[in-house]
mmCIF file as gemmi writes it, N, C-alpha and C atoms, coordinates in Angstrom:
data_model
loop_
_atom_site.group_PDB
_atom_site.id
_atom_site.type_symbol
_atom_site.label_atom_id
_atom_site.label_alt_id
_atom_site.label_comp_id
_atom_site.label_asym_id
_atom_site.label_entity_id
_atom_site.label_seq_id
_atom_site.pdbx_PDB_ins_code
_atom_site.Cartn_x
_atom_site.Cartn_y
_atom_site.Cartn_z
_atom_site.occupancy
_atom_site.B_iso_or_equiv
_atom_site.pdbx_formal_charge
_atom_site.auth_seq_id
_atom_site.auth_asym_id
_atom_site.pdbx_PDB_model_num
ATOM 1 N N . MET Axp A 1 ? 121.665 -22.43 -27.809 1 0 ? 1 A 1
ATOM 2 C CA . MET Axp A 1 ? 122.501 -21.964 -28.874 1 0 ? 1 A 1
ATOM 3 C C . MET Axp A 1 ? 122.924 -23.185 -29.686 1 0 ? 1 A 1
ATOM 4 N N . TYR Axp A 2 ? 122.882 -23.043 -30.998 1 0 ? 2 A 1
ATOM 5 C CA . TYR Axp A 2 ? 123.36 -24.12 -31.849 1 0 ? 2 A 1
ATOM 6 C C . TYR Axp A 2 ? 124.002 -23.546 -33.098 1 0 ? 2 A 1
ATOM 7 N N . TYR Axp A 3 ? 124.732 -24.377 -33.8 1 0 ? 3 A 1
ATOM 8 C CA . TYR Axp A 3 ? 125.51 -23.958 -34.965 1 0 ? 3 A 1
ATOM 9 C C . TYR Axp A 3 ? 125.138 -24.815 -36.161 1 0 ? 3 A 1
ATOM 10 N N . ASP Axp A 4 ? 124.789 -24.168 -37.264 1 0 ? 4 A 1
ATOM 11 C CA . ASP Axp A 4 ? 124.549 -24.874 -38.52 1 0 ? 4 A 1
ATOM 12 C C . ASP Axp A 4 ? 125.132 -24.069 -39.679 1 0 ? 4 A 1
ATOM 13 N N . GLY Axp A 5 ? 126.337 -23.6 -39.489 1 0 ? 5 A 1
ATOM 14 C CA . GLY Axp A 5 ? 126.96 -22.685 -40.433 1 0 ? 5 A 1
ATOM 15 C C . GLY Axp A 5 ? 126.906 -21.266 -39.884 1 0 ? 5 A 1
ATOM 16 N N . HIS Axp A 6 ? 125.896 -20.998 -39.058 1 0 ? 6 A 1
ATOM 17 C CA . HIS Axp A 6 ? 125.74 -19.732 -38.335 1 0 ? 6 A 1
ATOM 18 C C . HIS Axp A 6 ? 125.382 -20.078 -36.894 1 0 ? 6 A 1
ATOM 19 N N . VAL Axp A 7 ? 125.712 -19.198 -35.971 1 0 ? 7 A 1
ATOM 20 C CA . VAL Axp A 7 ? 125.348 -19.39 -34.572 1 0 ? 7 A 1
ATOM 21 C C . VAL Axp A 7 ? 123.926 -18.879 -34.37 1 0 ? 7 A 1
ATOM 22 N N . HIS Axp A 8 ? 123.073 -19.691 -33.782 1 0 ? 8 A 1
ATOM 23 C CA . HIS Axp A 8 ? 121.683 -19.32 -33.509 1 0 ? 8 A 1
ATOM 24 C C . HIS Axp A 8 ? 121.452 -19.266 -32.008 1 0 ? 8 A 1
ATOM 25 N N . ILE Axp A 9 ? 120.833 -18.175 -31.552 1 0 ? 9 A 1
ATOM 26 C CA . ILE Axp A 9 ? 120.5 -17.995 -30.145 1 0 ? 9 A 1
ATOM 27 C C . ILE Axp A 9 ? 119.031 -18.356 -29.958 1 0 ? 9 A 1
ATOM 28 N N . GLU Axp A 10 ? 118.737 -19.157 -28.939 1 0 ? 10 A 1
ATOM 29 C CA . GLU Axp A 10 ? 117.359 -19.558 -28.657 1 0 ? 10 A 1
ATOM 30 C C . GLU Axp A 10 ? 116.849 -18.826 -27.418 1 0 ? 10 A 1
ATOM 31 N N . GLU Axp A 11 ? 115.539 -18.798 -27.241 1 0 ? 11 A 1
ATOM 32 C CA . GLU Axp A 11 ? 114.932 -18.073 -26.126 1 0 ? 11 A 1
ATOM 33 C C . GLU Axp A 11 ? 115.375 -18.583 -24.761 1 0 ? 11 A 1
ATOM 34 N N . GLU Axp A 12 ? 115.725 -19.849 -24.661 1 0 ? 12 A 1
ATOM 35 C CA . GLU Axp A 12 ? 116.138 -20.416 -23.375 1 0 ? 12 A 1
ATOM 36 C C . GLU Axp A 12 ? 117.544 -19.975 -22.981 1 0 ? 12 A 1
ATOM 37 N N . ASP Axp A 13 ? 118.329 -19.489 -23.925 1 0 ? 13 A 1
ATOM 38 C CA . ASP Axp A 13 ? 119.698 -19.065 -23.648 1 0 ? 13 A 1
ATOM 39 C C . ASP Axp A 13 ? 119.715 -17.764 -22.847 1 0 ? 13 A 1
ATOM 40 N N . GLN Axp A 14 ? 120.711 -17.633 -21.993 1 0 ? 14 A 1
ATOM 41 C CA . GLN Axp A 14 ? 120.898 -16.429 -21.201 1 0 ? 14 A 1
ATOM 42 C C . GLN Axp A 14 ? 121.176 -15.229 -22.115 1 0 ? 14 A 1
ATOM 43 N N . CYS Axp A 15 ? 121.675 -15.484 -23.288 1 0 ? 15 A 1
ATOM 44 C CA . CYS Axp A 15 ? 121.996 -14.432 -24.256 1 0 ? 15 A 1
ATOM 45 C C . CYS Axp A 15 ? 120.781 -13.567 -24.578 1 0 ? 15 A 1
ATOM 46 N N . TYR Axp A 16 ? 119.591 -14.14 -24.484 1 0 ? 16 A 1
ATOM 47 C CA . TYR Axp A 16 ? 118.373 -13.44 -24.861 1 0 ? 16 A 1
ATOM 48 C C . TYR Axp A 16 ? 118.116 -12.208 -24.007 1 0 ? 16 A 1
ATOM 49 N N . THR Axp A 17 ? 118.626 -12.175 -22.774 1 0 ? 17 A 1
ATOM 50 C CA . THR Axp A 17 ? 118.445 -11.023 -21.895 1 0 ? 17 A 1
ATOM 51 C C . THR Axp A 17 ? 119.76 -10.313 -21.619 1 0 ? 17 A 1
ATOM 52 N N . CYS Axp A 18 ? 120.774 -10.578 -22.427 1 0 ? 18 A 1
ATOM 53 C CA . CYS Axp A 18 ? 122.093 -9.97 -22.228 1 0 ? 18 A 1
ATOM 54 C C . CYS Axp A 18 ? 122.188 -8.642 -22.982 1 0 ? 18 A 1
ATOM 55 N N . GLU Axp A 19 ? 122.822 -7.666 -22.357 1 0 ? 19 A 1
ATOM 56 C CA . GLU Axp A 19 ? 122.991 -6.343 -22.952 1 0 ? 19 A 1
ATOM 57 C C . GLU Axp A 19 ? 123.779 -6.41 -24.255 1 0 ? 19 A 1
ATOM 58 N N . TYR Axp A 20 ? 124.806 -7.243 -24.315 1 0 ? 20 A 1
ATOM 59 C CA . TYR Axp A 20 ? 125.607 -7.36 -25.534 1 0 ? 20 A 1
ATOM 60 C C . TYR Axp A 20 ? 124.745 -7.798 -26.72 1 0 ? 20 A 1
ATOM 61 N N . PHE Axp A 21 ? 123.891 -8.763 -26.499 1 0 ? 21 A 1
ATOM 62 C CA . PHE Axp A 21 ? 123.076 -9.325 -27.577 1 0 ? 21 A 1
ATOM 63 C C . PHE Axp A 21 ? 121.933 -8.39 -27.97 1 0 ? 21 A 1
ATOM 64 N N . LEU Axp A 22 ? 121.228 -7.824 -26.989 1 0 ? 22 A 1
ATOM 65 C CA . LEU Axp A 22 ? 120.049 -7.018 -27.272 1 0 ? 22 A 1
ATOM 66 C C . LEU Axp A 22 ? 120.378 -5.644 -27.84 1 0 ? 22 A 1
ATOM 67 N N . LYS Axp A 23 ? 121.507 -5.078 -27.486 1 0 ? 23 A 1
ATOM 68 C CA . LYS Axp A 23 ? 121.87 -3.772 -28.01 1 0 ? 23 A 1
ATOM 69 C C . LYS Axp A 23 ? 122.636 -3.871 -29.327 1 0 ? 23 A 1
ATOM 70 N N . GLY Axp A 24 ? 122.884 -5.082 -29.786 1 0 ? 24 A 1
ATOM 71 C CA . GLY Axp A 24 ? 123.585 -5.247 -31.045 1 0 ? 24 A 1
ATOM 72 C C . GLY Axp A 24 ? 125.094 -5.094 -30.919 1 0 ? 24 A 1
ATOM 73 N N . VAL Axp A 25 ? 125.603 -5.049 -29.691 1 0 ? 25 A 1
ATOM 74 C CA . VAL Axp A 25 ? 127.043 -4.961 -29.463 1 0 ? 25 A 1
ATOM 75 C C . VAL Axp A 25 ? 127.609 -6.364 -29.575 1 0 ? 25 A 1
ATOM 76 N N . MET Axp A 26 ? 128.745 -6.494 -30.164 1 0 ? 26 A 1
ATOM 77 C CA . MET Axp A 26 ? 129.324 -7.821 -30.365 1 0 ? 26 A 1
ATOM 78 C C . MET Axp A 26 ? 129.667 -8.454 -29.021 1 0 ? 26 A 1
ATOM 79 N N . CYS Axp A 27 ? 129.066 -9.579 -28.756 1 0 ? 27 A 1
ATOM 80 C CA . CYS Axp A 27 ? 129.293 -10.348 -27.538 1 0 ? 27 A 1
ATOM 81 C C . CYS Axp A 27 ? 130.668 -11.007 -27.622 1 0 ? 27 A 1
ATOM 82 N N . PRO Axp A 28 ? 131.451 -10.986 -26.545 1 0 ? 28 A 1
ATOM 83 C CA . PRO Axp A 28 ? 132.765 -11.644 -26.575 1 0 ? 28 A 1
ATOM 84 C C . PRO Axp A 28 ? 132.669 -13.14 -26.896 1 0 ? 28 A 1
ATOM 85 N N . LEU Axp A 29 ? 131.638 -13.82 -26.407 1 0 ? 29 A 1
ATOM 86 C CA . LEU Axp A 29 ? 131.468 -15.243 -26.691 1 0 ? 29 A 1
ATOM 87 C C . LEU Axp A 29 ? 131.157 -15.462 -28.174 1 0 ? 29 A 1
ATOM 88 N N . LEU Axp A 30 ? 130.214 -14.698 -28.714 1 0 ? 30 A 1
ATOM 89 C CA . LEU Axp A 30 ? 129.866 -14.831 -30.125 1 0 ? 30 A 1
ATOM 90 C C . LEU Axp A 30 ? 131.019 -14.421 -31.029 1 0 ? 30 A 1
ATOM 91 N N . GLU Axp A 31 ? 131.785 -13.432 -30.607 1 0 ? 31 A 1
ATOM 92 C CA . GLU Axp A 31 ? 132.953 -13.01 -31.382 1 0 ? 31 A 1
ATOM 93 C C . GLU Axp A 31 ? 133.996 -14.122 -31.42 1 0 ? 31 A 1
ATOM 94 N N . ALA Axp A 32 ? 134.212 -14.801 -30.291 1 0 ? 32 A 1
ATOM 95 C CA . ALA Axp A 32 ? 135.163 -15.923 -30.248 1 0 ? 32 A 1
ATOM 96 C C . ALA Axp A 32 ? 134.711 -17.052 -31.167 1 0 ? 32 A 1
ATOM 97 N N . LEU Axp A 33 ? 133.415 -17.314 -31.205 1 0 ? 33 A 1
ATOM 98 C CA . LEU Axp A 33 ? 132.891 -18.339 -32.104 1 0 ? 33 A 1
ATOM 99 C C . LEU Axp A 33 ? 133.041 -17.909 -33.568 1 0 ? 33 A 1
ATOM 100 N N . ALA Axp A 34 ? 132.817 -16.637 -33.841 1 0 ? 34 A 1
ATOM 101 C CA . ALA Axp A 34 ? 132.873 -16.133 -35.211 1 0 ? 34 A 1
ATOM 102 C C . ALA Axp A 34 ? 134.272 -16.174 -35.793 1 0 ? 34 A 1
ATOM 103 N N . VAL Axp A 35 ? 135.285 -15.86 -34.993 1 0 ? 35 A 1
ATOM 104 C CA . VAL Axp A 35 ? 136.654 -15.83 -35.517 1 0 ? 35 A 1
ATOM 105 C C . VAL Axp A 35 ? 137.358 -17.175 -35.392 1 0 ? 35 A 1
ATOM 106 N N . GLY Axp A 36 ? 136.711 -18.14 -34.777 1 0 ? 36 A 1
ATOM 107 C CA . GLY Axp A 36 ? 137.278 -19.478 -34.714 1 0 ? 36 A 1
ATOM 108 C C . GLY Axp A 36 ? 138.126 -19.781 -33.501 1 0 ? 36 A 1
ATOM 109 N N . VAL Axp A 37 ? 138.152 -18.873 -32.518 1 0 ? 37 A 1
ATOM 110 C CA . VAL Axp A 37 ? 138.901 -19.127 -31.285 1 0 ? 37 A 1
ATOM 111 C C . VAL Axp A 37 ? 138.214 -20.226 -30.485 1 0 ? 37 A 1
ATOM 112 N N . ALA Axp A 38 ? 136.892 -20.272 -30.539 1 0 ? 38 A 1
ATOM 113 C CA . ALA Axp A 38 ? 136.109 -21.314 -29.877 1 0 ? 38 A 1
ATOM 114 C C . ALA Axp A 38 ? 135.254 -22.004 -30.932 1 0 ? 38 A 1
ATOM 115 N N . HIS Axp A 39 ? 134.957 -23.272 -30.698 1 0 ? 39 A 1
ATOM 116 C CA . HIS Axp A 39 ? 134.132 -24.044 -31.63 1 0 ? 39 A 1
ATOM 117 C C . HIS Axp A 39 ? 132.909 -24.562 -30.905 1 0 ? 39 A 1
ATOM 118 N N . LEU Axp A 40 ? 131.779 -24.504 -31.568 1 0 ? 40 A 1
ATOM 119 C CA . LEU Axp A 40 ? 130.529 -24.977 -31.002 1 0 ? 40 A 1
ATOM 120 C C . LEU Axp A 40 ? 130.092 -26.206 -31.781 1 0 ? 40 A 1
ATOM 121 N N . GLU Axp A 41 ? 129.986 -27.307 -31.077 1 0 ? 41 A 1
ATOM 122 C CA . GLU Axp A 41 ? 129.555 -28.542 -31.722 1 0 ? 41 A 1
ATOM 123 C C . GLU Axp A 41 ? 128.311 -29.032 -31.007 1 0 ? 41 A 1
ATOM 124 N N . GLY Axp A 42 ? 127.209 -29.139 -31.738 1 0 ? 42 A 1
ATOM 125 C CA . GLY Axp A 42 ? 125.945 -29.563 -31.146 1 0 ? 42 A 1
ATOM 126 C C . GLY Axp A 42 ? 125.222 -28.393 -30.522 1 0 ? 42 A 1
ATOM 127 N N . ASP Axp A 43 ? 124.266 -28.729 -29.67 1 0 ? 43 A 1
ATOM 128 C CA . ASP Axp A 43 ? 123.459 -27.718 -28.98 1 0 ? 43 A 1
ATOM 129 C C . ASP Axp A 43 ? 124.049 -27.421 -27.616 1 0 ? 43 A 1
ATOM 130 N N . VAL Axp A 44 ? 124.012 -26.149 -27.223 1 0 ? 44 A 1
ATOM 131 C CA . VAL Axp A 44 ? 124.483 -25.722 -25.91 1 0 ? 44 A 1
ATOM 132 C C . VAL Axp A 44 ? 123.439 -24.791 -25.325 1 0 ? 44 A 1
ATOM 133 N N . LEU Axp A 45 ? 123.079 -25.011 -24.063 1 0 ? 45 A 1
ATOM 134 C CA . LEU Axp A 45 ? 122.179 -24.099 -23.373 1 0 ? 45 A 1
ATOM 135 C C . LEU Axp A 45 ? 123.041 -23.164 -22.535 1 0 ? 45 A 1
ATOM 136 N N . VAL Axp A 46 ? 123.053 -21.889 -22.892 1 0 ? 46 A 1
ATOM 137 C CA . VAL Axp A 46 ? 123.873 -20.905 -22.181 1 0 ? 46 A 1
ATOM 138 C C . VAL Axp A 46 ? 123.103 -20.445 -20.951 1 0 ? 46 A 1
ATOM 139 N N . LYS Axp A 47 ? 123.621 -20.823 -19.751 1 0 ? 47 A 1
ATOM 140 C CA . LYS Axp A 47 ? 122.942 -20.487 -18.501 1 0 ? 47 A 1
ATOM 141 C C . LYS Axp A 47 ? 123.811 -19.679 -17.554 1 0 ? 47 A 1
ATOM 142 N N . ASN Axp A 48 ? 125.127 -19.8 -17.63 1 0 ? 48 A 1
ATOM 143 C CA . ASN Axp A 48 ? 126.006 -19.134 -16.68 1 0 ? 48 A 1
ATOM 144 C C . ASN Axp A 48 ? 127.209 -18.558 -17.42 1 0 ? 48 A 1
ATOM 145 N N . CYS Axp A 49 ? 126.964 -17.611 -18.313 1 0 ? 49 A 1
ATOM 146 C CA . CYS Axp A 49 ? 128.032 -17.031 -19.133 1 0 ? 49 A 1
ATOM 147 C C . CYS Axp A 49 ? 128.82 -16.003 -18.321 1 0 ? 49 A 1
ATOM 148 N N . GLY Axp A 50 ? 130.112 -16.067 -18.389 1 0 ? 50 A 1
ATOM 149 C CA . GLY Axp A 50 ? 130.967 -15.124 -17.679 1 0 ? 50 A 1
ATOM 150 C C . GLY Axp A 50 ? 130.929 -13.719 -18.252 1 0 ? 50 A 1
ATOM 151 N N . PHE Axp A 51 ? 130.46 -13.568 -19.472 1 0 ? 51 A 1
ATOM 152 C CA . PHE Axp A 51 ? 130.375 -12.253 -20.115 1 0 ? 51 A 1
ATOM 153 C C . PHE Axp A 51 ? 128.999 -11.6 -19.934 1 0 ? 51 A 1
ATOM 154 N N . TYR Axp A 52 ? 128.072 -12.3 -19.289 1 0 ? 52 A 1
ATOM 155 C CA . TYR Axp A 52 ? 126.689 -11.841 -19.193 1 0 ? 52 A 1
ATOM 156 C C . TYR Axp A 52 ? 126.56 -10.524 -18.439 1 0 ? 52 A 1
ATOM 157 N N . VAL Axp A 53 ? 125.852 -9.573 -19.061 1 0 ? 53 A 1
ATOM 158 C CA . VAL Axp A 53 ? 125.499 -8.313 -18.426 1 0 ? 53 A 1
ATOM 159 C C . VAL Axp A 53 ? 123.997 -8.146 -18.64 1 0 ? 53 A 1
ATOM 160 N N . GLU Axp A 54 ? 123.222 -8.107 -17.548 1 0 ? 54 A 1
ATOM 161 C CA . GLU Axp A 54 ? 121.774 -8.045 -17.685 1 0 ? 54 A 1
ATOM 162 C C . GLU Axp A 54 ? 121.354 -6.747 -18.359 1 0 ? 54 A 1
ATOM 163 N N . PHE Axp A 55 ? 120.47 -6.873 -19.342 1 0 ? 55 A 1
ATOM 164 C CA . PHE Axp A 55 ? 119.934 -5.713 -20.043 1 0 ? 55 A 1
ATOM 165 C C . PHE Axp A 55 ? 118.762 -5.174 -19.238 1 0 ? 55 A 1
ATOM 166 N N . LYS Axp A 56 ? 118.873 -3.922 -18.795 1 0 ? 56 A 1
ATOM 167 C CA . LYS Axp A 56 ? 117.813 -3.312 -18.007 1 0 ? 56 A 1
ATOM 168 C C . LYS Axp A 56 ? 117.131 -2.241 -18.838 1 0 ? 56 A 1
ATOM 169 N N . ARG Axp A 57 ? 115.822 -2.365 -18.945 1 0 ? 57 A 1
ATOM 170 C CA . ARG Axp A 57 ? 115.047 -1.367 -19.687 1 0 ? 57 A 1
ATOM 171 C C . ARG Axp A 57 ? 114.746 -0.196 -18.758 1 0 ? 57 A 1
ATOM 172 N N . HIS Axp A 58 ? 114.699 0.977 -19.326 1 0 ? 58 A 1
ATOM 173 C CA . HIS Axp A 58 ? 114.421 2.186 -18.554 1 0 ? 58 A 1
ATOM 174 C C . HIS Axp A 58 ? 113.18 2.866 -19.12 1 0 ? 58 A 1
ATOM 175 N N . LEU Axp A 59 ? 112.043 2.171 -19.019 1 0 ? 59 A 1
ATOM 176 C CA . LEU Axp A 59 ? 110.783 2.717 -19.498 1 0 ? 59 A 1
ATOM 177 C C . LEU Axp A 59 ? 109.964 3.2 -18.307 1 0 ? 59 A 1
ATOM 178 N N . HIS Axp A 60 ? 109.247 4.269 -18.489 1 0 ? 60 A 1
ATOM 179 C CA . HIS Axp A 60 ? 108.429 4.816 -17.421 1 0 ? 60 A 1
ATOM 180 C C . HIS Axp A 60 ? 107.023 5.054 -17.946 1 0 ? 60 A 1
ATOM 181 N N . LEU Axp A 61 ? 106.015 4.785 -17.128 1 0 ? 61 A 1
ATOM 182 C CA . LEU Axp A 61 ? 104.636 5.076 -17.485 1 0 ? 61 A 1
ATOM 183 C C . LEU Axp A 61 ? 104.368 6.551 -17.256 1 0 ? 61 A 1
ATOM 184 N N . VAL Axp A 62 ? 103.622 7.135 -18.159 1 0 ? 62 A 1
ATOM 185 C CA . VAL Axp A 62 ? 103.264 8.542 -18.031 1 0 ? 62 A 1
ATOM 186 C C . VAL Axp A 62 ? 101.803 8.606 -17.639 1 0 ? 62 A 1
ATOM 187 N N . ASP Axp A 63 ? 101.524 9.179 -16.475 1 0 ? 63 A 1
ATOM 188 C CA . ASP Axp A 63 ? 100.145 9.298 -16 1 0 ? 63 A 1
ATOM 189 C C . ASP Axp A 63 ? 99.499 10.569 -16.534 1 0 ? 63 A 1
ATOM 190 N N . GLY Axp A 64 ? 98.239 10.457 -16.9 1 0 ? 64 A 1
ATOM 191 C CA . GLY Axp A 64 ? 97.459 11.631 -17.279 1 0 ? 64 A 1
ATOM 192 C C . GLY Axp A 64 ? 97.99 12.378 -18.474 1 0 ? 64 A 1
ATOM 193 N N . ALA Axp A 65 ? 98.349 11.683 -19.511 1 0 ? 65 A 1
ATOM 194 C CA . ALA Axp A 65 ? 98.827 12.369 -20.711 1 0 ? 65 A 1
ATOM 195 C C . ALA Axp A 65 ? 97.696 13.228 -21.254 1 0 ? 65 A 1
ATOM 196 N N . GLU Axp A 66 ? 97.907 14.532 -21.286 1 0 ? 66 A 1
ATOM 197 C CA . GLU Axp A 66 ? 96.875 15.458 -21.724 1 0 ? 66 A 1
ATOM 198 C C . GLU Axp A 66 ? 97.101 15.86 -23.168 1 0 ? 66 A 1
ATOM 199 N N . SER Axp A 67 ? 96.02 16.164 -23.845 1 0 ? 67 A 1
ATOM 200 C CA . SER Axp A 67 ? 96.086 16.632 -25.218 1 0 ? 67 A 1
ATOM 201 C C . SER Axp A 67 ? 96.659 18.041 -25.228 1 0 ? 67 A 1
ATOM 202 N N . THR Axp A 68 ? 97.506 18.315 -26.185 1 0 ? 68 A 1
ATOM 203 C CA . THR Axp A 68 ? 98.075 19.652 -26.323 1 0 ? 68 A 1
ATOM 204 C C . THR Axp A 68 ? 97.782 20.172 -27.715 1 0 ? 68 A 1
ATOM 205 N N . ASP Axp A 69 ? 98.153 21.402 -27.957 1 0 ? 69 A 1
ATOM 206 C CA . ASP Axp A 69 ? 97.957 21.987 -29.28 1 0 ? 69 A 1
ATOM 207 C C . ASP Axp A 69 ? 98.798 21.274 -30.33 1 0 ? 69 A 1
ATOM 208 N N . ASN Axp A 70 ? 99.835 20.566 -29.917 1 0 ? 70 A 1
ATOM 209 C CA . ASN Axp A 70 ? 100.704 19.862 -30.858 1 0 ? 70 A 1
ATOM 210 C C . ASN Axp A 70 ? 100.043 18.609 -31.432 1 0 ? 70 A 1
ATOM 211 N N . ASP Axp A 71 ? 98.899 18.189 -30.841 1 0 ? 71 A 1
ATOM 212 C CA . ASP Axp A 71 ? 98.207 17.003 -31.319 1 0 ? 71 A 1
ATOM 213 C C . ASP Axp A 71 ? 97.368 17.263 -32.562 1 0 ? 71 A 1
ATOM 214 N N . VAL Axp A 72 ? 97.16 18.535 -32.885 1 0 ? 72 A 1
ATOM 215 C CA . VAL Axp A 72 ? 96.289 18.912 -33.994 1 0 ? 72 A 1
ATOM 216 C C . VAL Axp A 72 ? 97.123 19.57 -35.079 1 0 ? 72 A 1
ATOM 217 N N . PRO Axp A 73 ? 96.917 19.214 -36.348 1 0 ? 73 A 1
ATOM 218 C CA . PRO Axp A 73 ? 97.674 19.862 -37.424 1 0 ? 73 A 1
ATOM 219 C C . PRO Axp A 73 ? 97.37 21.347 -37.459 1 0 ? 73 A 1
ATOM 220 N N . PRO Axp A 74 ? 98.34 22.173 -37.813 1 0 ? 74 A 1
ATOM 221 C CA . PRO Axp A 74 ? 98.098 23.61 -37.863 1 0 ? 74 A 1
ATOM 222 C C . PRO Axp A 74 ? 97.091 23.958 -38.954 1 0 ? 74 A 1
ATOM 223 N N . ALA Axp A 75 ? 96.359 25.042 -38.745 1 0 ? 75 A 1
ATOM 224 C CA . ALA Axp A 75 ? 95.365 25.481 -39.723 1 0 ? 75 A 1
ATOM 225 C C . ALA Axp A 75 ? 96.06 25.893 -41.017 1 0 ? 75 A 1
ATOM 226 N N . GLY Axp A 76 ? 95.383 25.666 -42.13 1 0 ? 76 A 1
ATOM 227 C CA . GLY Axp A 76 ? 95.942 26.043 -43.421 1 0 ? 76 A 1
ATOM 228 C C . GLY Axp A 76 ? 96.896 25.013 -43.98 1 0 ? 76 A 1
ATOM 229 N N . ASP Axp A 77 ? 97.002 23.859 -43.365 1 0 ? 77 A 1
ATOM 230 C CA . ASP Axp A 77 ? 97.921 22.827 -43.838 1 0 ? 77 A 1
ATOM 231 C C . ASP Axp A 77 ? 97.187 21.806 -44.713 1 0 ? 77 A 1
ATOM 232 N N . ASP Axp A 78 ? 95.946 22.147 -45.119 1 0 ? 78 A 1
ATOM 233 C CA . ASP Axp A 78 ? 95.14 21.214 -45.904 1 0 ? 78 A 1
ATOM 234 C C . ASP Axp A 78 ? 95.738 20.915 -47.27 1 0 ? 78 A 1
ATOM 235 N N . ASP Axp A 79 ? 96.402 21.897 -47.867 1 0 ? 79 A 1
ATOM 236 C CA . ASP Axp A 79 ? 96.95 21.676 -49.202 1 0 ? 79 A 1
ATOM 237 C C . ASP Axp A 79 ? 98.437 21.319 -49.15 1 0 ? 79 A 1
ATOM 238 N N . ALA Axp A 80 ? 98.885 20.731 -48.042 1 0 ? 80 A 1
ATOM 239 C CA . ALA Axp A 80 ? 100.296 20.337 -47.902 1 0 ? 80 A 1
ATOM 240 C C . ALA Axp A 80 ? 100.665 19.257 -48.907 1 0 ? 80 A 1
ATOM 241 N N . HIS Axp A 81 ? 99.661 18.464 -49.34 1 0 ? 81 A 1
ATOM 242 C CA . HIS Axp A 81 ? 99.956 17.397 -50.287 1 0 ? 81 A 1
ATOM 243 C C . HIS Axp A 81 ? 100.302 17.938 -51.667 1 0 ? 81 A 1
ATOM 244 N N . THR Axp A 82 ? 99.947 19.208 -51.937 1 0 ? 82 A 1
ATOM 245 C CA . THR Axp A 82 ? 100.265 19.782 -53.241 1 0 ? 82 A 1
ATOM 246 C C . THR Axp A 82 ? 101.55 20.593 -53.194 1 0 ? 82 A 1
ATOM 247 N N . SER Axp A 83 ? 102.038 20.904 -52.015 1 0 ? 83 A 1
ATOM 248 C CA . SER Axp A 83 ? 103.276 21.675 -51.922 1 0 ? 83 A 1
ATOM 249 C C . SER Axp A 83 ? 104.479 20.74 -52.028 1 0 ? 83 A 1
ATOM 250 N N . ASN Axp A 84 ? 105.654 21.316 -52.111 1 0 ? 84 A 1
ATOM 251 C CA . ASN Axp A 84 ? 106.888 20.534 -52.273 1 0 ? 84 A 1
ATOM 252 C C . ASN Axp A 84 ? 107.439 20.021 -50.948 1 0 ? 84 A 1
ATOM 253 N N . ARG Axp A 85 ? 106.934 20.509 -49.834 1 0 ? 85 A 1
ATOM 254 C CA . ARG Axp A 85 ? 107.461 20.05 -48.545 1 0 ? 85 A 1
ATOM 255 C C . ARG Axp A 85 ? 106.705 18.809 -48.08 1 0 ? 85 A 1
ATOM 256 N N . PRO Axp A 86 ? 107.349 17.942 -47.305 1 0 ? 86 A 1
ATOM 257 C CA . PRO Axp A 86 ? 106.675 16.723 -46.828 1 0 ? 86 A 1
ATOM 258 C C . PRO Axp A 86 ? 105.622 17.049 -45.787 1 0 ? 86 A 1
ATOM 259 N N . ARG Axp A 87 ? 104.593 16.227 -45.721 1 0 ? 87 A 1
ATOM 260 C CA . ARG Axp A 87 ? 103.538 16.407 -44.721 1 0 ? 87 A 1
ATOM 261 C C . ARG Axp A 87 ? 104.057 15.995 -43.361 1 0 ? 87 A 1
ATOM 262 N N . ARG Axp A 88 ? 103.682 16.724 -42.34 1 0 ? 88 A 1
ATOM 263 C CA . ARG Axp A 88 ? 104.124 16.424 -40.994 1 0 ? 88 A 1
ATOM 264 C C . ARG Axp A 88 ? 103.085 15.692 -40.179 1 0 ? 88 A 1
ATOM 265 N N . PHE Axp A 89 ? 101.83 15.7 -40.605 1 0 ? 89 A 1
ATOM 266 C CA . PHE Axp A 89 ? 100.761 15.113 -39.831 1 0 ? 89 A 1
ATOM 267 C C . PHE Axp A 89 ? 99.934 14.188 -40.7 1 0 ? 89 A 1
ATOM 268 N N . HIS Axp A 90 ? 99.324 13.214 -40.076 1 0 ? 90 A 1
ATOM 269 C CA . HIS Axp A 90 ? 98.388 12.335 -40.777 1 0 ? 90 A 1
ATOM 270 C C . HIS Axp A 90 ? 97.005 12.946 -40.672 1 0 ? 90 A 1
ATOM 271 N N . SER Axp A 91 ? 96.302 13.034 -41.764 1 0 ? 91 A 1
ATOM 272 C CA . SER Axp A 91 ? 94.954 13.578 -41.705 1 0 ? 91 A 1
ATOM 273 C C . SER Axp A 91 ? 93.992 12.508 -41.198 1 0 ? 91 A 1
ATOM 274 N N . PRO Axp A 92 ? 92.975 12.926 -40.441 1 0 ? 92 A 1
ATOM 275 C CA . PRO Axp A 92 ? 92.046 11.948 -39.849 1 0 ? 92 A 1
ATOM 276 C C . PRO Axp A 92 ? 91.178 11.267 -40.883 1 0 ? 92 A 1
């Protein structure tokens, strides 16, 4: 982390995997720097922040995704580009 008029977070900082930083929620440390309660002079490597909350992703792999009728545009939708409603599907 360094300051040049703005606070910059680097990949080596613990902030990069913190829930506050990744979800766009205002981090208490960054908020203190922004309002002037704390001052940052020079470069600092954030490794053991007391406000750190690990950001955990909740992604799951889907096995055997099968094609359904929803994958194909409905019949008769060929002239959707001339109607007033927006197109819902990309044509191949």
